[in-house]
N, C-alpha and C positions, 0 to 999 in steps of 0.2 A: 504494500500500500504506500502511496506517495506521502511524503511528509508535508504537512500544510504550513508548519511554523518554524521549520529549520531551513537554514540556507545551505542547500546541498549542491553538488555539481550539476544536477538537473535544473535547479533553480537558476544557477549561473548561466546555463545554456539558454533557458527560457528568457532570462533578462536580456541577453544579447539579441534574441529573436524579436522580442517586443520592441526594443530600442531600434532595431533595424527596420521593423515595420513602421514605427513612428517617423523615422528619418525619411522613408519613402513616401509616407502619407502626407507629410507637410511640404514635400518637394512639389514643384510645378512642372507640368500641369496635372490636375486631378480630373478624372472623368466625372461627368455630371451624374450619371447612373439614374436608376428609376425603380419604382416599387415592383415587387413580384408577388403573385398570389401566394397565400400561406401554404396551400397544398404543394406548390412547386418547391417552396423552401423546405418543407418537411421531407420531401423526396430527395432533394439535393444534399441537405445537411445530414439526414439520418438521425439516429438517437444521439443526443448530446448529454443528457443528464442520466447517468448510469451508476449502479452501485460501486463500481471500481474506478470510474472516471475514464475519460478517453485520452487524457494527457494534454499538457499545455500546448505542445507543438501541433497536435491535431486540432485542438480548439482554436488556436490561432489561424491555422489553415482554413478551417471552416468559416471563421469570421472574414478573412481576407478574400477568399475565393467565392463564397456563397452569400454571406449576410451583408457585408459592406457594399457590394455592388447592388444590393436590393434596398439601399438607403441613399436617398438623394443628398448630394454634397452641398450643404448650405453655404459654404464659402467659395463655391464655384463662381467665376465672374458673370456667368449667364444665369445664375439663380436670382431672379428679380421678382419672385412671388412673396406673398405675406411680408414679413420683415426678415431679410436674410441675416447672415452672420459673416464676419470676416476677421477672425481672431488673428492677431499678430503672431509671428513665429515664436517670439519670446514668451508670450502668454500661454501658448499651447504647451511649450516645453516645460514651463514652470508649473503648469497644472499637473504634470507627472510628478514633479517634486512635492507638490502639496499632498497628493494622494499617498506618496511613499512616506511622507513624514507623519501621517496619521495624527494630524493636529485637531484637537477639539477646540472649536472657535466660539463657544458659547460664553466663556468667562475669562476675565483677566487672569485669574488664579491659574488656570490650566493653559491658556493660549495667549499670554500677554504680548509676546513678540509679534504674533500674527495679528492680534487686535490692534497693536500700535501701527503696523503697516497699513491695515485697512483704514484706520482713522486718518492716516495721512491722505489717502485718496478721498475720503468723505469730506475732509476739510478743504481740499482742492476743489471738489465739486460744489460745495457750499459757497466758496468764494466766487466761483464762476457765476453762480446764480445771484450773487449780491446779498447773500444771507449774512447775518452778523456773526462775529466771533462767538464761539460757544455753541454754534449749531452743530448737530451731529446725529448719529443714528447707527445703522448697521446695514449689512448686506443680507438680503433674503433671496429666495429662489427665482422670483420673477415679478413682473408688474402686478399680477393678480394678488400675490401675497403682500406686496408693498402697499397697494391701494387699500386692501382690507385692514392691514395693521394701522395705517395712518388714520383711517376712518374710525376704527375702534378707539384710538387715542382721542380723536376729535369728540366723539360722543361722551367719553369719560370726562373730558375737560368741560364740556357743556353741562353735564350733570353736576359736576363739582361747583361750577359757577352759579348754578341755580339752587344750590343747597340740597341737591338730591331730588328736587322736584322734576317730574317727568310729564311731558305732554301726552295726549291720548295716543299719538303716533309720532315717532321721530321721523325726520325726512332728510334726505341728501339732495341738494339742488344741483342740477347739471343740465347740459344741453341734451336734446333728444337724440343727438348723434354721439353721445359719450361712449367710451370703450365698453365692451361687453363685461369686462371684469368689474366695473362699478355696479352693474345690475347684479352680478354674482355676489359681490360684497353685501349689497342690500339684502339679498335673500338670506345669506348666512347670519347677518345681524338682526334679521326680522325688522327692518325699517323700510320706509317707502322712498321711492324716487320722485322728486319734484322736477319734471322736465320743462325746460324752457325752449322756445322755438329757436332754431338756428338761422343764421343769416344766409346770404347767397353763396358763401364759401363754406357753409357747414359749420360755422363757428358759433360759440357762445359769446354774447356781448354783454356789457354792463347794463344797458337799458333792458334787454330781454330778460336778464336775470332779475332785475328789480321788478319787472312786470310780473314774473312768475311768483316771486316772493309776496307781492301784494295780493295775489289771488288765493293764498293758502292760509291756513290757521296760524296765527302768531305763536311762536314758541316751538313749532314743529321742526323747522329746519335747524340743523346744528352744524352743517358743513356744506361747502360748495366745492365741486370738483371741476377743474378747468383742464384743458389739454394744451400742452406745449409741443404740438406736433401730432396730429391725429393719425392713427394707424391707416385709416382708409384713404385719406387725401393729403396727409402731411401738412395740414393747416394748423395755425396757432390761434388759440382763442384770444379775445380782447382782454389780455391779462391785466392791463392797467385799469380798464373800466370795471372789470370784475372785482379787482382788489379794492377799489374805492367803495363799491357796494358792500363788500364784506366788512371793511373797517367801519362803515356807517352803521351797520346792523349787528356788529359783534359776532360775525360768523367765521369759523375756521376755514381758511382757504387751502385746499390741497391741489397741487398741480401734478398731473400725470404727464411726465416727460419721458416715459419708458422708451419710446423710439426717438422722439425729436429732441430730447434734452441735449444730445451731443452737439446740436447746432449752436449752443452757447459758445463753443470753441471758435466758431468761424466769424471773423470780423465782417464778412459780407452779409450776414443775416442776424448778427447779434442784436440789432435794434428792434427786431421783430418780437423779441422776448420782453420788451419793456413792461414792467410791473411784476415780473417774477420775483423781484427782491422783497416783495411783501408777503410771500407765502408763509404759511405755518408749517407745511410739510411738502415734500417734493420727492419724486422718484425719477430715476433714469436707469435703464438696463444696459450695463456694459456689454452684454452678449449680443446686443443689436448693433449700435453704431459707434461703440467705443472699443471695438476690436479686441474683445475678450471672449473666451470660450463659454459655452453654456455650463451652468446656469447661474445668473448673477443679476441682482437688482439692488441698486443703492437707494436706501430709504433715509432721508434726512429731515430732521425736525428743527424748526427755529428755536424751540425751547424743549430740549430733550427730556427734561425732568417731567414734563407733562405726559410724555409717552411712557416714561418709566413708571409713573403712577398707575397707568392703565395696564401695563403688560408684565410687570415684575411678578414672578411666581415665588410663593412662599411655601416652604416645606422644611421639615426638620433636617433633611439631608442637604439642604441648600443654605443652612445657616452660615457656613464659612464664606460662601459667596456674597451673601447679603449683609455681612457684618461690616463691610468697608464701603467706601465711596468709589472704588475702582470701577472702570468702565466694563460692564458686562453686556455684550451684544444681545444676549438673550432677554434683556430687559426692555428692548425697544421694538419688538414685533411679537407676533403670536407663534413663538417657537421657543424651544429650550435647546435641544441638541441642534448643532449646526456645523456645517463645514465652513471654513474661512474662505468664502467664495470671492472675496475681494482681492485675494493675494495675486492671482494671475494678472489682474489689471495693474496692481501696484508694481509688480515686477516689470511689466511691459513699459509703464510710464517711467520707471527708474532707468530702464535700459535705453529707451529711445528719446525720452524727453518730451515735454508737453508741446514744443514747437512742431515736432513730427506729427503729433496727433492733430494739431490745428491744420497742418498742411494736408493731411489725409482727408479730413472732413471737407476742406475746401475743394479737393479733387473730386469728391463725390458730388458736391453741389455743382461743380463745373460740368460733369458728365450729365447731370440732370438737366441743366440748361441747354446743353448741346442736343439732348434728346428732344426737348420741346421744340427746338428749331428744326430738327429732322422731321418731326411730325407735321409742322407747319408747311414743310416743303412737299409733302406728299398729298396730292389732291384727294385721295380716297380716305384720308384720316383727318380727324378734327380734334384739336386740343380743347379739353373741357375747362381746365383752370390753368392759369399761369402758376407753375410750381412755386410753392413758398419755401419748401425744404427739398426733400429728395424723393418725392412721390409724384408720378406723372399719371394723370387720368386722360384717356382719349377715347374717342369712338371711331369705329370703322363704319363709314356711311353704308347703309343698306343691310347691316348685320343685325341679327337678333340673338337671343341666348344660345341657340344651337350652334351658330357659327363661332361664337366666342369659345364655346366648349370644345369644338373641333380644333380651333386654333391652338389652344394651350396643349391639348393632347398631342397634336402633330408636332409641336415644338419639342415636347419631351421625348416622344418616340424617336424623332430624328436626332436627338441630343443637341439640338440647337440652343435650347434654354428651358428654364422652368419659370413659367409665368402663370398668373391666375387672374381671371376677370373679377370684377366687383360690381356693386350697384351704386349708382349715383342718382339721387332723386327718383328712385323707382326704375331706372333704366340700367340694363346690363351694359357695362363698358369695359374697356381694357385698362389695366393698371400695371405699372412698372414701379418697383421700389428699389432704390439704390442705397447701398451702404458700403460696397466693396470698392476701394480705390483702384483695384486692378480691372474693373469693368471699363471697356472701351466703347467707342461709338460703333466699332465693327461688330461687337457682340449685339448691340442694340439693333443695328441695321438687319442683321440676320434674322432676328425675331420679327421685326416689322415687315420684312419681305414676305413672311408667311401670311400676312394680312393683306397682301396686295391683290 
């Protein structure tokens, strides 16, 4: 029987094989690949979970030859669907080191070095957003967990401010185009959504928010969620106007910048985030447009102690952690056990410097603008919105839902690219989302040619 916990010659051989695979995986170019029916995978892979094990070399072979090719490569330059990923080489390599180090990142007592490094990144992000010194939080798994944790803290703060008095129903105010994770958070928390009408660009504005608040029961709303780069269209809400309404009415302002928050790095679009400095909480996902591997979301609070009051867990076995004022990431979200997800981003920032990040984000914005121009040059295509960040929506004249469906499937089958249509004001349209600095206009043209 193989030894699981001793470093043996077999372990050494497997280490070399895994490192060699990693070296080849992060080299360029990588295939786009495509999904495979589960029955086909079962036949090709054969039994993998067995009483005696199949051995590391065989498991790695099955992954490389059977399973990995059935997994779409999200960091491929032609992956323009959903929100892609494009982790830096340093962040991917350090992710191996994080796993090998087996660091518990929930407390300072156990993971102080890792927490310090994560806090360096959180401080940098808070400064980018114009948040005050002392802002902080933690890294969670993704935007859904970040939004939920922030809103739990917001409700707790509202309840405290009212001396524990509760309305008949708590409410979260947001645009009717808000990210689906906010509706999910509302269901988990058993609160209602107060939807405000969006403007012609799909944005929440200060006047629309005020109008929605005027229509509802006083005392019900406890937080407002605004978007700093919507997933669907890449638009930024009227953050300045929304913040003014929140200040006037004493509401917690949470900004979802899971995808678009990276735009704060780019001088060419920095002014579009005006008002973000007033947030009470803010999220951005490094695994999207900050070039880190999955999974990672930075959750930052203006006043972290308000989040700690909502999230800190008390138990006899945690007394040693709670006896001091040291920074425990488990106190700032709905988690206890956690991997130090912010370390790959820290290592990458330390390796390349923040100027390299700024330049990479600007390159993505440049290819987005070039794509908009390419669409304008094609008579069969029509640009729907001037891109604000790095999402392009367009229509192919004469197409309906079936043609868009055939378009993306053909692109993937031919390994030209992975794209997905979306809906805009009830109409099926084409959508391209850019986060990879290695995407070129040639990649885009090959995808658009399939819509000719």
